[in-house]
N, C-alpha and C positions, 0 to 999 in steps of 0.2 A: 503497499497501500504505500504510496504517495502522496502526501502530502502537502502543497503548496499554501507559504502563506505569503499574502503581495503582502508590504511594510512600510508607510511611507509616513515619517516621526512618530516613530512607537516606544522610545526607548522606558514612556516611566509603563508599558503596557507590558510590554513581549517573554516580560518572564516568568510573569503566569500565564502568559495563555501559551506559553512551550511547557509549561509544569503542566499545565492540564491535558494539555494534547498528547506527551509520551507517556504519566499515566494511562488515560484512556485507548491511547496505541498498543500499551504493551499490556492492560486486562481487556482488549477486544484482543489481539494477537497471542494471548498465554504464551508471552516471555518470549516467544521466538525469533523477535528482532527482526522483520518480515515487514520491517514498514522503514520509511522515510520520512524528515521531515527536508521541503530545500524553504527557505527566506526570504525572498525577494525584496532585498531597499531598493526600493523604487527612488532614486536620489534624496533621501534626508536629510537633510540638513541639521538633525541632534545627530545622539551619538544611537541608533536604530542598533546599524551592525554592531559595533562593539560591543552594544548590552550581550546579544543574545550568539556574538564567539564568546564571549565571555564566561557568559550561562553554562554554556554546550563542554567547557572544557573546562569547567569545573563537574559538572555531570558525569563527562565522561571518561573523566579521570577519580569516580568515585565506583564507574561502572555501572550507573544505568541507561548507558548505550553503549554500541561501537563508535571507532572510528568511520567517518564516514555521514552515521546515522542520520546527525542531525547537520544541515550544510548554510550557508549563507555566500546568495548574491548581492554583489552590491552594485546595481547601473548609476553609472556615472551623474544619466540624468531623469530627473522625474521622466517618467514616459505615461502616467496613468495607473490603472488595477490590469484594464484591460491589455497595455505596453508591457509590462511585467507580467504577465499571465499567458504572452507571449508568447517570451525569453527562454520559458519551462522546459520544453522538449531538448532546449540544444545540455541540458543538465539533465533531468529525471530522466526519459527516457531515449536520453543517445544510445547506450549500445544495444538496447530493445533493436531500437528502431532501424539504425545501421546491419545488426547482426540479423534480424530478419530481416534487413534491404525491402523496405515499409513503403519504398518511395524510390523511382531514376531521380529524382532534380536533386537528393541530398538531404537531410535532413536540414537543414540550416536555414532555409524558406521561411522556415515560421518565423524564426529569430535576427538572419542577418546579423549572427558574429562573424563572421567573418570563418566560423568551422569550413575545409571539405573535405569531401572524399576522394 
């Protein structure tokens, strides 16, 4: 299960939301760790990315989840929720889409981030 969290200036709320999400995912997937959370920081002017990364590092060190299960992608410029979400296939589904040859024009048709086959 991949959970995408578009975030813009959420430094005061992101830790609470992530804690609730991790609790729910662990409970729902019975500790199998077959889930990931990708926070897409949509060009925040606050410390959203830093707060999320620090929180994830602290809990990962404590063994709450594996390396890479909670990740942050920071966009330089605010693109809006739709722009942030359209960037996701490059980071969440890349292996699956490329491995399954899901499309002939390449994954980054979705986000135009510069990746090529």
